[in-house]
FILUM-460557 format. One record per residue (C-alpha): residue in three letters; x, y, z. Coordinates in steps of 0.5 Angstrom, whole numbers, plus 500, padded with zeros to 3 digits. Last residue first. Example, Ala and Ser with C-alpha at 12.3 -4.5 7.8 and 13.67 -1.06 7.14 Angstrom:
<recs>
rest = SER c1 = 527 c2 = 498 c3 = 514
rest = ALA c1 = 525 c2 = 491 c3 = 516
</recs>
This chain:
<recs>
rest = GLU c1 = 513 c2 = 491 c3 = 522
rest = GLN c1 = 518 c2 = 487 c3 = 526
rest = ASN c1 = 522 c2 = 493 c3 = 526
rest = ALA c1 = 517 c2 = 498 c3 = 529
rest = GLU c1 = 516 c2 = 493 c3 = 535
rest = LYS c1 = 523 c2 = 493 c3 = 536
rest = MET c1 = 523 c2 = 500 c3 = 536
rest = LEU c1 = 517 c2 = 501 c3 = 541
rest = GLU c1 = 520 c2 = 495 c3 = 546
rest = GLU c1 = 527 c2 = 499 c3 = 546
rest = VAL c1 = 524 c2 = 505 c3 = 547
rest = GLY c1 = 519 c2 = 503 c3 = 553
rest = VAL c1 = 512 c2 = 503 c3 = 553
rest = THR c1 = 506 c2 = 507 c3 = 557
rest = LYS c1 = 499 c2 = 505 c3 = 556
rest = ASP c1 = 493 c2 = 510 c3 = 557
rest = GLU c1 = 486 c2 = 507 c3 = 556
rest = VAL c1 = 481 c2 = 512 c3 = 553
rest = ARG c1 = 474 c2 = 511 c3 = 553
rest = ALA c1 = 472 c2 = 515 c3 = 547
rest = SER c1 = 470 c2 = 522 c3 = 548
rest = GLU c1 = 476 c2 = 527 c3 = 545
rest = LEU c1 = 480 c2 = 521 c3 = 543
rest = VAL c1 = 475 c2 = 520 c3 = 537
rest = TRP c1 = 476 c2 = 527 c3 = 535
rest = ASN c1 = 483 c2 = 527 c3 = 536
rest = VAL c1 = 484 c2 = 521 c3 = 531
rest = VAL c1 = 479 c2 = 524 c3 = 526
rest = ASN c1 = 483 c2 = 531 c3 = 526
rest = ASP c1 = 490 c2 = 527 c3 = 526
rest = GLU c1 = 488 c2 = 523 c3 = 519
rest = VAL c1 = 485 c2 = 530 c3 = 516
rest = VAL c1 = 492 c2 = 533 c3 = 518
rest = LEU c1 = 495 c2 = 527 c3 = 514
rest = ALA c1 = 491 c2 = 528 c3 = 508
rest = GLU c1 = 492 c2 = 535 c3 = 508
rest = ALA c1 = 500 c2 = 533 c3 = 507
rest = GLU c1 = 498 c2 = 528 c3 = 501
rest = ALA c1 = 494 c2 = 534 c3 = 498
rest = ARG c1 = 500 c2 = 539 c3 = 499
rest = ARG c1 = 505 c2 = 534 c3 = 495
rest = GLN c1 = 500 c2 = 533 c3 = 490
rest = ALA c1 = 498 c2 = 540 c3 = 488
rest = ASP c1 = 505 c2 = 542 c3 = 489
rest = GLY c1 = 507 c2 = 549 c3 = 492
rest = LEU c1 = 505 c2 = 547 c3 = 499
rest = THR c1 = 510 c2 = 542 c3 = 500
rest = TRP c1 = 516 c2 = 546 c3 = 497
rest = LYS c1 = 514 c2 = 552 c3 = 501
rest = ILE c1 = 514 c2 = 548 c3 = 507
rest = PHE c1 = 521 c2 = 545 c3 = 505
rest = GLU c1 = 524 c2 = 552 c3 = 504
rest = GLU c1 = 521 c2 = 555 c3 = 510
rest = PRO c1 = 525 c2 = 549 c3 = 514
rest = LYS c1 = 532 c2 = 550 c3 = 512
rest = GLU c1 = 536 c2 = 545 c3 = 515
rest = TYR c1 = 531 c2 = 540 c3 = 516
rest = SER c1 = 529 c2 = 536 c3 = 522
rest = GLU c1 = 524 c2 = 542 c3 = 524
rest = ALA c1 = 521 c2 = 541 c3 = 518
rest = ILE c1 = 516 c2 = 536 c3 = 520
rest = LYS c1 = 513 c2 = 540 c3 = 526
rest = GLY c1 = 512 c2 = 546 c3 = 521
rest = LEU c1 = 509 c2 = 542 c3 = 516
rest = MET c1 = 504 c2 = 540 c3 = 522
rest = VAL c1 = 503 c2 = 547 c3 = 524
rest = ARG c1 = 502 c2 = 549 c3 = 516
rest = LEU c1 = 497 c2 = 544 c3 = 515
rest = GLN c1 = 493 c2 = 546 c3 = 521
rest = VAL c1 = 493 c2 = 553 c3 = 520
rest = GLU c1 = 491 c2 = 552 c3 = 513
rest = ASN c1 = 485 c2 = 548 c3 = 514
rest = ALA c1 = 484 c2 = 540 c3 = 514
rest = GLN c1 = 477 c2 = 537 c3 = 513
rest = LEU c1 = 474 c2 = 535 c3 = 520
rest = GLN c1 = 467 c2 = 537 c3 = 518
rest = LYS c1 = 464 c2 = 532 c3 = 523
rest = SER c1 = 459 c2 = 529 c3 = 518
rest = LYS c1 = 464 c2 = 529 c3 = 512
rest = ILE c1 = 470 c2 = 527 c3 = 516
rest = VAL c1 = 466 c2 = 521 c3 = 520
rest = GLU c1 = 463 c2 = 519 c3 = 513
rest = GLY c1 = 470 c2 = 518 c3 = 510
rest = VAL c1 = 473 c2 = 515 c3 = 516
rest = MET c1 = 467 c2 = 510 c3 = 515
rest = LEU c1 = 468 c2 = 509 c3 = 508
rest = GLY c1 = 475 c2 = 508 c3 = 508
rest = LEU c1 = 474 c2 = 503 c3 = 514
rest = ARG c1 = 470 c2 = 499 c3 = 510
rest = VAL c1 = 474 c2 = 499 c3 = 504
rest = ARG c1 = 480 c2 = 497 c3 = 508
rest = LYS c1 = 477 c2 = 491 c3 = 511
rest = ALA c1 = 474 c2 = 489 c3 = 504
rest = ALA c1 = 481 c2 = 489 c3 = 501
rest = GLN c1 = 484 c2 = 485 c3 = 507
rest = ASP c1 = 479 c2 = 480 c3 = 505
rest = LYS c1 = 479 c2 = 480 c3 = 498
rest = PHE c1 = 487 c2 = 480 c3 = 497
rest = LEU c1 = 488 c2 = 473 c3 = 496
rest = ASP c1 = 482 c2 = 473 c3 = 491
rest = VAL c1 = 486 c2 = 477 c3 = 486
rest = SER c1 = 490 c2 = 471 c3 = 484
rest = PHE c1 = 497 c2 = 473 c3 = 482
rest = PRO c1 = 499 c2 = 468 c3 = 477
rest = LEU c1 = 506 c2 = 468 c3 = 476
rest = GLY c1 = 507 c2 = 469 c3 = 468
rest = LYS c1 = 512 c2 = 475 c3 = 470
rest = VAL c1 = 514 c2 = 475 c3 = 477
rest = GLN c1 = 522 c2 = 475 c3 = 477
rest = MET c1 = 524 c2 = 478 c3 = 483
rest = GLY c1 = 529 c2 = 484 c3 = 483
rest = GLU c1 = 526 c2 = 488 c3 = 489
rest = ALA c1 = 523 c2 = 493 c3 = 484
rest = GLU c1 = 519 c2 = 487 c3 = 481
rest = MET c1 = 516 c2 = 484 c3 = 488
rest = GLN c1 = 514 c2 = 491 c3 = 489
rest = HIS c1 = 510 c2 = 492 c3 = 482
rest = ARG c1 = 507 c2 = 485 c3 = 483
rest = MET c1 = 505 c2 = 487 c3 = 490
rest = GLN c1 = 502 c2 = 494 c3 = 488
rest = ASP c1 = 498 c2 = 490 c3 = 482
rest = ALA c1 = 495 c2 = 485 c3 = 487
rest = MET c1 = 493 c2 = 491 c3 = 492
rest = ARG c1 = 490 c2 = 495 c3 = 486
rest = GLN c1 = 486 c2 = 489 c3 = 484
rest = ALA c1 = 484 c2 = 488 c3 = 491
rest = GLU c1 = 482 c2 = 495 c3 = 492
rest = SER c1 = 478 c2 = 495 c3 = 485
rest = ASP c1 = 474 c2 = 488 c3 = 487
rest = ILE c1 = 472 c2 = 491 c3 = 494
rest = LEU c1 = 470 c2 = 497 c3 = 491
rest = ALA c1 = 465 c2 = 493 c3 = 486
rest = LYS c1 = 463 c2 = 489 c3 = 492
rest = PRO c1 = 460 c2 = 494 c3 = 495
rest = VAL c1 = 461 c2 = 494 c3 = 503
rest = ASP c1 = 455 c2 = 492 c3 = 507
rest = PHE c1 = 454 c2 = 496 c3 = 514
rest = PHE c1 = 456 c2 = 495 c3 = 521
rest = ALA c1 = 462 c2 = 499 c3 = 522
rest = SER c1 = 464 c2 = 499 c3 = 529
rest = ALA c1 = 469 c2 = 495 c3 = 529
rest = LEU c1 = 473 c2 = 499 c3 = 524
rest = LEU c1 = 472 c2 = 505 c3 = 528
rest = ALA c1 = 475 c2 = 501 c3 = 534
rest = ASP c1 = 481 c2 = 499 c3 = 529
rest = MET c1 = 482 c2 = 506 c3 = 526
rest = VAL c1 = 483 c2 = 509 c3 = 533
rest = SER c1 = 488 c2 = 503 c3 = 535
rest = GLN c1 = 492 c2 = 504 c3 = 529
rest = LYS c1 = 492 c2 = 512 c3 = 531
rest = THR c1 = 495 c2 = 510 c3 = 537
rest = LYS c1 = 500 c2 = 506 c3 = 535
rest = SER c1 = 502 c2 = 511 c3 = 529
rest = LYS c1 = 502 c2 = 517 c3 = 535
rest = CYS c1 = 507 c2 = 512 c3 = 539
rest = ARG c1 = 511 c2 = 512 c3 = 533
rest = SER c1 = 512 c2 = 519 c3 = 532
rest = ALA c1 = 513 c2 = 521 c3 = 539
rest = VAL c1 = 518 c2 = 515 c3 = 539
rest = GLU c1 = 522 c2 = 518 c3 = 533
rest = ARG c1 = 521 c2 = 526 c3 = 535
rest = ARG c1 = 524 c2 = 524 c3 = 542
rest = LEU c1 = 530 c2 = 520 c3 = 539
rest = ASN c1 = 531 c2 = 526 c3 = 535
rest = LYS c1 = 532 c2 = 530 c3 = 540
rest = GLU c1 = 536 c2 = 526 c3 = 545
rest = VAL c1 = 541 c2 = 524 c3 = 539
rest = ASP c1 = 541 c2 = 532 c3 = 537
rest = GLU c1 = 543 c2 = 533 c3 = 545
rest = ARG c1 = 548 c2 = 527 c3 = 545
rest = LEU c1 = 551 c2 = 530 c3 = 539
rest = LYS c1 = 552 c2 = 537 c3 = 542
rest = ALA c1 = 555 c2 = 534 c3 = 548
rest = LEU c1 = 560 c2 = 530 c3 = 544
rest = GLY c1 = 563 c2 = 536 c3 = 540
rest = GLY c1 = 559 c2 = 543 c3 = 540
rest = GLN c1 = 561 c2 = 545 c3 = 534
rest = LYS c1 = 563 c2 = 542 c3 = 527
rest = ILE c1 = 558 c2 = 536 c3 = 528
rest = GLY c1 = 558 c2 = 532 c3 = 521
rest = PHE c1 = 557 c2 = 525 c3 = 524
rest = ALA c1 = 565 c2 = 524 c3 = 524
rest = GLU c1 = 565 c2 = 530 c3 = 528
rest = ALA c1 = 561 c2 = 528 c3 = 533
rest = LEU c1 = 565 c2 = 521 c3 = 534
rest = SER c1 = 572 c2 = 526 c3 = 534
rest = ASP c1 = 568 c2 = 530 c3 = 540
rest = ASP c1 = 568 c2 = 523 c3 = 544
rest = LEU c1 = 566 c2 = 516 c3 = 545
rest = ALA c1 = 572 c2 = 513 c3 = 542
rest = PRO c1 = 571 c2 = 509 c3 = 536
rest = LEU c1 = 569 c2 = 502 c3 = 536
rest = ALA c1 = 574 c2 = 496 c3 = 534
rest = PRO c1 = 571 c2 = 490 c3 = 532
rest = ALA c1 = 576 c2 = 484 c3 = 531
rest = LEU c1 = 578 c2 = 481 c3 = 525
rest = VAL c1 = 579 c2 = 473 c3 = 524
rest = GLU c1 = 582 c2 = 471 c3 = 517
rest = HIS c1 = 582 c2 = 465 c3 = 512
rest = VAL c1 = 577 c2 = 461 c3 = 515
rest = THR c1 = 575 c2 = 455 c3 = 511
rest = VAL c1 = 568 c2 = 452 c3 = 511
rest = SER c1 = 565 c2 = 445 c3 = 509
rest = PHE c1 = 558 c2 = 445 c3 = 509
rest = GLU c1 = 553 c2 = 439 c3 = 509
rest = GLY c1 = 546 c2 = 438 c3 = 508
rest = THR c1 = 540 c2 = 437 c3 = 512
rest = LYS c1 = 533 c2 = 438 c3 = 509
rest = GLY c1 = 527 c2 = 441 c3 = 512
rest = ALA c1 = 527 c2 = 446 c3 = 506
rest = LEU c1 = 533 c2 = 445 c3 = 501
rest = LEU c1 = 529 c2 = 444 c3 = 495
rest = GLU c1 = 524 c2 = 449 c3 = 497
rest = ALA c1 = 529 c2 = 455 c3 = 497
rest = ARG c1 = 525 c2 = 460 c3 = 502
rest = TYR c1 = 526 c2 = 456 c3 = 508
rest = ASP c1 = 520 c2 = 454 c3 = 511
rest = ALA c1 = 522 c2 = 447 c3 = 514
rest = PRO c1 = 528 c2 = 450 c3 = 517
rest = PHE c1 = 535 c2 = 448 c3 = 514
rest = THR c1 = 539 c2 = 443 c3 = 517
rest = LEU c1 = 546 c2 = 444 c3 = 517
rest = PRO c1 = 551 c2 = 438 c3 = 518
rest = PHE c1 = 559 c2 = 440 c3 = 519
rest = THR c1 = 566 c2 = 440 c3 = 516
rest = LYS c1 = 571 c2 = 445 c3 = 519
rest = THR c1 = 577 c2 = 448 c3 = 516
rest = GLU c1 = 582 c2 = 452 c3 = 520
rest = GLY c1 = 587 c2 = 457 c3 = 517
rest = ALA c1 = 585 c2 = 463 c3 = 521
rest = LYS c1 = 582 c2 = 460 c3 = 527
rest = MET c1 = 575 c2 = 457 c3 = 529
rest = GLY c1 = 572 c2 = 458 c3 = 536
rest = VAL c1 = 565 c2 = 460 c3 = 534
rest = MET c1 = 564 c2 = 459 c3 = 526
rest = ALA c1 = 560 c2 = 453 c3 = 527
rest = ALA c1 = 555 c2 = 457 c3 = 531
rest = ASP c1 = 554 c2 = 462 c3 = 525
rest = PHE c1 = 552 c2 = 456 c3 = 521
rest = GLU c1 = 548 c2 = 453 c3 = 526
rest = PRO c1 = 544 c2 = 459 c3 = 527
rest = LEU c1 = 543 c2 = 461 c3 = 519
rest = MET c1 = 547 c2 = 466 c3 = 516
rest = GLN c1 = 547 c2 = 474 c3 = 517
rest = GLY c1 = 544 c2 = 473 c3 = 524
rest = ALA c1 = 549 c2 = 477 c3 = 527
rest = MET c1 = 552 c2 = 471 c3 = 531
rest = VAL c1 = 559 c2 = 472 c3 = 527
rest = ILE c1 = 559 c2 = 478 c3 = 522
rest = LEU c1 = 560 c2 = 475 c3 = 515
rest = ARG c1 = 565 c2 = 476 c3 = 510
rest = PHE c1 = 566 c2 = 472 c3 = 504
rest = ASP c1 = 572 c2 = 471 c3 = 500
rest = LYS c1 = 569 c2 = 465 c3 = 496
rest = ALA c1 = 562 c2 = 463 c3 = 496
rest = SER c1 = 558 c2 = 456 c3 = 496
rest = GLY c1 = 551 c2 = 454 c3 = 497
rest = GLY c1 = 547 c2 = 459 c3 = 492
rest = GLU c1 = 545 c2 = 453 c3 = 487
rest = PHE c1 = 546 c2 = 446 c3 = 490
rest = ALA c1 = 553 c2 = 442 c3 = 491
rest = GLU c1 = 551 c2 = 434 c3 = 491
rest = GLY c1 = 553 c2 = 430 c3 = 496
rest = ASN c1 = 546 c2 = 428 c3 = 499
rest = LEU c1 = 546 c2 = 436 c3 = 499
rest = SER c1 = 552 c2 = 440 c3 = 499
rest = GLY c1 = 555 c2 = 446 c3 = 501
rest = SER c1 = 561 c2 = 450 c3 = 500
rest = PHE c1 = 565 c2 = 455 c3 = 504
rest = ASP c1 = 571 c2 = 460 c3 = 503
rest = VAL c1 = 571 c2 = 465 c3 = 509
rest = ARG c1 = 573 c2 = 472 c3 = 512
rest = VAL c1 = 571 c2 = 473 c3 = 519
rest = GLN c1 = 568 c2 = 479 c3 = 522
rest = ASP c1 = 568 c2 = 478 c3 = 530
rest = GLU c1 = 561 c2 = 480 c3 = 533
rest = ALA c1 = 561 c2 = 473 c3 = 537
rest = GLN c1 = 568 c2 = 469 c3 = 537
rest = ALA c1 = 573 c2 = 467 c3 = 532
rest = ALA c1 = 579 c2 = 464 c3 = 535
rest = ARG c1 = 585 c2 = 468 c3 = 536
rest = ASP c1 = 591 c2 = 472 c3 = 532
rest = VAL c1 = 587 c2 = 478 c3 = 530
rest = THR c1 = 586 c2 = 482 c3 = 524
rest = LYS c1 = 582 c2 = 489 c3 = 525
rest = TYR c1 = 575 c2 = 491 c3 = 524
rest = GLU c1 = 573 c2 = 498 c3 = 524
rest = VAL c1 = 566 c2 = 500 c3 = 527
rest = ARG c1 = 563 c2 = 507 c3 = 525
rest = GLN c1 = 556 c2 = 505 c3 = 525
rest = LYS c1 = 558 c2 = 501 c3 = 531
rest = ARG c1 = 559 c2 = 508 c3 = 535
rest = LEU c1 = 552 c2 = 510 c3 = 532
rest = THR c1 = 549 c2 = 504 c3 = 536
rest = GLU c1 = 553 c2 = 506 c3 = 542
rest = LEU c1 = 550 c2 = 513 c3 = 542
rest = THR c1 = 543 c2 = 510 c3 = 541
rest = ARG c1 = 544 c2 = 506 c3 = 547
rest = ASP c1 = 546 c2 = 512 c3 = 551
rest = THR c1 = 540 c2 = 516 c3 = 549
rest = ASP c1 = 536 c2 = 510 c3 = 551
rest = ALA c1 = 540 c2 = 510 c3 = 558
rest = ALA c1 = 538 c2 = 517 c3 = 559
rest = GLN c1 = 531 c2 = 516 c3 = 559
rest = PRO c1 = 526 c2 = 516 c3 = 553
rest = GLU c1 = 518 c2 = 517 c3 = 555
rest = CYS c1 = 513 c2 = 513 c3 = 551
rest = LYS c1 = 506 c2 = 514 c3 = 551
rest = TRP c1 = 500 c2 = 510 c3 = 547
rest = ARG c1 = 493 c2 = 512 c3 = 547
rest = THR c1 = 489 c2 = 505 c3 = 547
rest = VAL c1 = 482 c2 = 506 c3 = 544
rest = GLN c1 = 475 c2 = 503 c3 = 547
rest = LEU c1 = 469 c2 = 506 c3 = 543
rest = GLY c1 = 462 c2 = 507 c3 = 546
rest = SER c1 = 463 c2 = 514 c3 = 548
rest = ARG c1 = 465 c2 = 516 c3 = 541
rest = GLU c1 = 458 c2 = 514 c3 = 539
rest = PRO c1 = 458 c2 = 511 c3 = 532
rest = VAL c1 = 457 c2 = 515 c3 = 525
rest = ALA c1 = 452 c2 = 511 c3 = 521
rest = ILE c1 = 453 c2 = 509 c3 = 514
rest = GLU c1 = 448 c2 = 508 c3 = 509
rest = PRO c1 = 451 c2 = 504 c3 = 504
rest = TYR c1 = 454 c2 = 506 c3 = 497
rest = VAL c1 = 450 c2 = 504 c3 = 491
rest = GLU c1 = 451 c2 = 497 c3 = 487
rest = VAL c1 = 448 c2 = 497 c3 = 480
rest = VAL c1 = 444 c2 = 493 c3 = 475
rest = ALA c1 = 441 c2 = 497 c3 = 469
rest = GLU c1 = 435 c2 = 494 c3 = 466
rest = PHE c1 = 433 c2 = 495 c3 = 459
rest = LYS c1 = 427 c2 = 496 c3 = 454
rest = LEU c1 = 427 c2 = 498 c3 = 447
rest = GLU c1 = 421 c2 = 502 c3 = 445
rest = THR c1 = 417 c2 = 503 c3 = 439
rest = PRO c1 = 417 c2 = 495 c3 = 437
rest = GLU c1 = 416 c2 = 493 c3 = 430
rest = SER c1 = 415 c2 = 485 c3 = 430
rest = GLU c1 = 411 c2 = 485 c3 = 437
rest = ASN c1 = 408 c2 = 478 c3 = 437
rest = ALA c1 = 414 c2 = 475 c3 = 442
rest = ALA c1 = 413 c2 = 481 c3 = 447
rest = GLY c1 = 420 c2 = 484 c3 = 449
rest = GLN c1 = 426 c2 = 481 c3 = 452
rest = VAL c1 = 430 c2 = 486 c3 = 457
rest = PRO c1 = 437 c2 = 488 c3 = 455
rest = ARG c1 = 442 c2 = 488 c3 = 460
rest = ILE c1 = 446 c2 = 494 c3 = 463
rest = ASP c1 = 451 c2 = 492 c3 = 468
rest = PRO c1 = 452 c2 = 499 c3 = 472
rest = PRO c1 = 459 c2 = 502 c3 = 473
rest = GLY c1 = 461 c2 = 502 c3 = 480
rest = ALA c1 = 459 c2 = 505 c3 = 487
rest = PRO c1 = 453 c2 = 509 c3 = 484
rest = ARG c1 = 450 c2 = 514 c3 = 489
rest = LEU c1 = 443 c2 = 514 c3 = 488
rest = LYS c1 = 438 c2 = 520 c3 = 488
rest = GLN c1 = 432 c2 = 517 c3 = 485
rest = SER c1 = 432 c2 = 523 c3 = 480
rest = VAL c1 = 439 c2 = 523 c3 = 479
rest = ILE c1 = 441 c2 = 516 c3 = 478
rest = ALA c1 = 435 c2 = 515 c3 = 473
rest = GLU c1 = 437 c2 = 521 c3 = 469
rest = SER c1 = 444 c2 = 518 c3 = 468
rest = TYR c1 = 441 c2 = 511 c3 = 466
rest = VAL c1 = 437 c2 = 515 c3 = 461
rest = ARG c1 = 443 c2 = 519 c3 = 458
rest = ASN c1 = 447 c2 = 512 c3 = 458
rest = ILE c1 = 442 c2 = 508 c3 = 455
rest = VAL c1 = 441 c2 = 514 c3 = 449
rest = ASP c1 = 449 c2 = 514 c3 = 448
rest = GLY c1 = 449 c2 = 506 c3 = 448
rest = ILE c1 = 443 c2 = 506 c3 = 443
rest = ALA c1 = 446 c2 = 511 c3 = 438
rest = GLU c1 = 453 c2 = 507 c3 = 439
rest = SER c1 = 450 c2 = 501 c3 = 437
rest = GLN c1 = 446 c2 = 504 c3 = 431
rest = ALA c1 = 452 c2 = 508 c3 = 428
rest = GLN c1 = 456 c2 = 501 c3 = 428
rest = ALA c1 = 450 c2 = 498 c3 = 425
rest = GLY c1 = 449 c2 = 503 c3 = 419
rest = TYR c1 = 457 c2 = 504 c3 = 418
rest = THR c1 = 457 c2 = 500 c3 = 411
rest = GLN c1 = 450 c2 = 500 c3 = 409
rest = GLN c1 = 449 c2 = 507 c3 = 412
rest = VAL c1 = 455 c2 = 510 c3 = 408
rest = VAL c1 = 453 c2 = 507 c3 = 402
rest = LYS c1 = 446 c2 = 510 c3 = 402
rest = MET c1 = 448 c2 = 516 c3 = 404
rest = PRO c1 = 452 c2 = 517 c3 = 398
rest = VAL c1 = 459 c2 = 518 c3 = 399
rest = LYS c1 = 461 c2 = 525 c3 = 397
rest = GLY c1 = 464 c2 = 528 c3 = 403
rest = PRO c1 = 471 c2 = 525 c3 = 401
rest = ARG c1 = 471 c2 = 524 c3 = 393
rest = PHE c1 = 468 c2 = 517 c3 = 391
rest = GLY c1 = 471 c2 = 511 c3 = 388
rest = PRO c1 = 474 c2 = 508 c3 = 394
rest = MET c1 = 471 c2 = 510 c3 = 400
rest = LYS c1 = 473 c2 = 516 c3 = 405
rest = VAL c1 = 469 c2 = 518 c3 = 410
rest = THR c1 = 469 c2 = 526 c3 = 412
rest = ARG c1 = 462 c2 = 529 c3 = 411
rest = GLY c1 = 458 c2 = 522 c3 = 411
rest = MET c1 = 461 c2 = 521 c3 = 418
rest = LYS c1 = 457 c2 = 527 c3 = 421
rest = GLN c1 = 451 c2 = 524 c3 = 417
rest = LEU c1 = 451 c2 = 517 c3 = 419
rest = ARG c1 = 452 c2 = 520 c3 = 426
rest = LYS c1 = 446 c2 = 524 c3 = 426
rest = LEU c1 = 442 c2 = 518 c3 = 423
rest = ALA c1 = 444 c2 = 514 c3 = 429
rest = GLN c1 = 441 c2 = 519 c3 = 434
rest = ALA c1 = 435 c2 = 520 c3 = 430
rest = GLU c1 = 434 c2 = 512 c3 = 430
rest = VAL c1 = 435 c2 = 512 c3 = 437
rest = GLU c1 = 430 c2 = 517 c3 = 438
rest = ALA c1 = 425 c2 = 513 c3 = 434
rest = VAL c1 = 427 c2 = 507 c3 = 438
rest = SER c1 = 425 c2 = 510 c3 = 444
rest = VAL c1 = 429 c2 = 507 c3 = 450
rest = THR c1 = 426 c2 = 505 c3 = 457
rest = LEU c1 = 430 c2 = 503 c3 = 463
rest = PRO c1 = 428 c2 = 499 c3 = 469
rest = LEU c1 = 433 c2 = 500 c3 = 474
rest = THR c1 = 436 c2 = 494 c3 = 478
rest = ARG c1 = 439 c2 = 496 c3 = 485
rest = GLU c1 = 444 c2 = 492 c3 = 489
rest = LEU c1 = 446 c2 = 495 c3 = 496
rest = SER c1 = 442 c2 = 491 c3 = 501
rest = SER c1 = 440 c2 = 486 c3 = 495
rest = VAL c1 = 435 c2 = 486 c3 = 489
rest = LEU c1 = 431 c2 = 493 c3 = 491
rest = ILE c1 = 427 c2 = 495 c3 = 484
rest = SER c1 = 428 c2 = 502 c3 = 482
rest = SER c1 = 422 c2 = 506 c3 = 479
rest = ASP c1 = 422 c2 = 507 c3 = 472
rest = ALA c1 = 427 c2 = 511 c3 = 467
rest = THR c1 = 423 c2 = 513 c3 = 461
rest = MET c1 = 425 c2 = 515 c3 = 454
</recs>
């Protein structure tokens, strides 16, 4: 059996001619049959006493097929090693037709078509343009965050006046389209915050000015991209009866608020200190994430190489499966729905291309995580825990959690390596804008 030189078919696809000895296949098949004969059970024979001729008649074709597979796999593996190829996926083994006048060939010929990993050149960092994001929280940002905390403890009290923005109203409503009620278009004793975006803007606007005991009927046009296709772009009619109007009552900004958030000592001053510390940690994390994305975008833009189709197909399938599982977790009925893997191919190709580039950077520049880096990173994360050392021990004590933490360190190493010599543009962003961007992602 021999493995001839590979033939280049495309930039990543290789075709390897494989030659298999018929004698070796027959010897392998015989060994399999002999092994079967020691344990096979057949009517009329005791276990292990079945004549080899009978075993061969029954299992000969199976043994022959398995023997051919084993020999081909060995020859293919030898070819891969000898030619120093890095397969990106399993090979496609195809038989090659022999000569028409060759009645009893001594050799079987096959060809293995396989994709290999591309040759990847790490880009010069000086040619990469990246953005490093910065954000410095101000006192006003802390004040806004405290106001958000107050709103989390809001209480609603009944008032005898017309509803206005931020009030809570308790209502009955029913909707119809062309005089017919539609599914999900009605509710009783439903509570909503006026102008908070729970309902469509026209519905919210109709609530403003209504008092308890009043009923209003009004038209409402559904957006063209409304989730219910039956209603999308159409104008229906709603009838709403208000039973109660409740005004928001925010708690005082004092030590009692701090205690409500679990602060036993230090009161409002300690709450403000904690809010500021957490805010700085949060904006630092989000700026770091934006900077990392800029670095990855720059590396992707410099990745000028073909990507194995096998890797793209695998990643696209993984993305499709992930989407299906996510939809199921959210309670959506997805059984029977067609999930075309092709929908994910473009994004999958980008992910694979970037992954290959980043992997080459890590390997060639030796950016693997070390123990010191790992513990420093975990120490920063653990600052928000009551018992930091227990969190670090818990993470390092599990192989999967440790691997996930090491992956984060490696990402940081790649980002820092690029920033050292790239053309870096520093940009400052405000806290409100930064948080708004994150919420839209």
